[in-house]
C-alpha positions, 0 to 999 in steps of 0.5 A: 065694512070689515070688522076686527075679531078676537077669538079667545081659545078657552077649550083646554082642560088644564091637565098640567095645572092639576086643579079640579077645574080648567085653569081659565076658570080659576079665580084670581083677584076676584074674577076667573082668568077667563073674565080678566081676558075677555074684559081686555078685548071687551074694553079695547076700541079696536075690537068689534066682536069676540068669538069664545071657543070653549070645551063643551063641558063648560059652554054653559058656565061661559054663558053664565059669565057673559050674562053676569058681566053683561059683555056686549061684544061676544057674538058666539060661544062655540064648542072647541075641538080635540086640539088647539088647532082644531079649536082655532079652526072652529073659531075662524070658520065662524067668520064669514067675511074673509076681508076681516082681521082676526086676533087669536088669543089664549084665554089663559093669558090675562095680562095682554096689553091694549098696546099689543092689540092695537099694534097687531090690528094696525100691522095687519094693514101691511101684513097678512099674518102677525105673531107676538114675541119677546126676546129670549133672556135665556140661552136656547139649546137644541138637544137630541133624543138622548138629552145631548146638545146638538147645537146652541143657536145664536140668542139674538135671532131667537124670540119667545112666542106669545099670543095673540096671533093676528091674520087676515081671515082669508089668509089663516083660512087658507093655511088651515085648509092646506093643513086639513088636506095634508092631514098634518097635525104636528103644527100646534099654532096658527103661525106655525101653519103659515110657516109650514105651508109658506102662505105669507110673511109673518111680522113680529110685534114685540110682546110683554114679559108680563103677558104670561101664559098660565100653564103650571101651578106656579103660574097661578102664584105668579099671576096672583102677584101680577094682579096684586100690582096690576093697575087699571086705566081710568074708566071712560065713564061720564060724570053726568051720571052723578046727577041726583046720586047720593055720595058720602065723602070721608076726609072732605075738608081738604086735599083730594076729599075736598076736590071730590066733593067739589067735582061731584057737586059740579056734576049735580050729585047730592054730596055729604062730606065728613071729617074731624072738622064736623066731628066725624072720626073714621077710627070711631065706628060709632061716629061713622055709623051715625054719619051714614045713618043721618044721610040715609035718613035724609035721602033714603039711599046711599049710592057711593062712599069715598074715604080719603082720610090718611096720615103719613108719619116718618121714623124708624120703626124702633124709634117710634112710640107704640101709641103713635104707630097705633094711631097711624094704623087706625087712621090709615087702615082700621078706619077703612075697615069700619067704613067697609063693615058699615057700607055693605047694608047701604050699598047693596040696596043701590048696587053702589060703589066704595072707594079707598086710596093707596100710594105707590109705596104699597108695592115695596115698603119704604124705609122711614115710612114702614107703617104707612107703606104696609098699611097701603099694601094692606088696603090693596089686599083688603079691596081685592078680597072684599071685591070677591066677598061682595060679588053676590051683593053686586057692590063694587070696591076699588082703590085709587093709586095717585102719583105725588099730589098737591095736598096739605099732607104732602106739603106738611111732610115734604115741604115746597115742591115745584107745582108742575111735578105734582098732580092737581087734587081735582085730577085725582078727584075726576079719576076717582068719580069715574071709577065710582061710576064704572063697572070696575071692582077689585081694581087699582086705578093709577092716576098719573101726571099725563092725565093731569095735562088731560084734565087739568 
């Protein structure tokens, strides 16, 4: 049976970014740009194999990243050529089955969506060549050598090309063979070859504005911000893995914390729940230390730690008492720092995982909830930074971003709301535990209402 291949082109040297290393090896949100891109194809069910084309000076570094991340789909790491077209040809030539489909993607586009991949693969059942593009929001002008406008094409007929570009293998091989015979090196990408030599019609799949290519220094800043607000899908991990694992839950007496305890116990985990109800206060580091020591003394290990403790208070910043503000900061942020500092010694033994919670307000501060919003943003930054700090210890840390959830804190602050508009706490708990068990780290994981229908 023919396969679906992804060729990831990572052979550039990053001349335009002016960094010490190629842009695909720059770290953003705890991982290199290349790792973020490879993980997209690694996790996509439509892709069977990945061929990585690298600059010859970085082949060994690529292999190190493959081993570190335990990528299973990468079948070849090839030395690229002197140009993008040559590197693409090297990758295509490594595929023997000409009936297969192939997507060719820039390594420095780390925000590719599963929707685009899946649509490209599907459309290759109808077409031999696929491009990905988005409408142009800007007017495009054509100039001459003297920087004088020749013409202004109608914007409605213009689109901005992205990657991946998709092909039947036999089709793109034919285009490259024609180019090689003609000696034409003016066309720089694969769809350009298809057009130049009139090999096949090209269907256009609608891309995404966020599917940016990291080319210039400012793109690193933009990418960093996109990763800060980028959310991951619920991982496809099996909760049966929880059997006999030791889980500590802070904030276990009610709401999401209580549901995490219940779901974990239902999957045969050894669960220890703490809250102020049993005299454990996350704002007191000695209290947290004592709780973890007690669990470790009894079990000899701690695999996972979850902190669901949070408080939401309303009020204009200039109208609130400073002690009340400090209490909200301590509960929502300092408590997480206390747990983070103490967790490392336990979780490094088991290569375990730590989990916190944010809210949609982390992306933009909300009036009357300025402290809560800013603490949730701070937590996201904490998780993303610590994930990189803990890379050598192989400890994972992530953060859950649930929609409005039916919890006591929600009811206290917003009163009665229609049940069908709220997530069930157990839905958030299931996603939380799946995230704990996954290989995610430094990720923001959304829980949305549609998942409530799935798990509820």
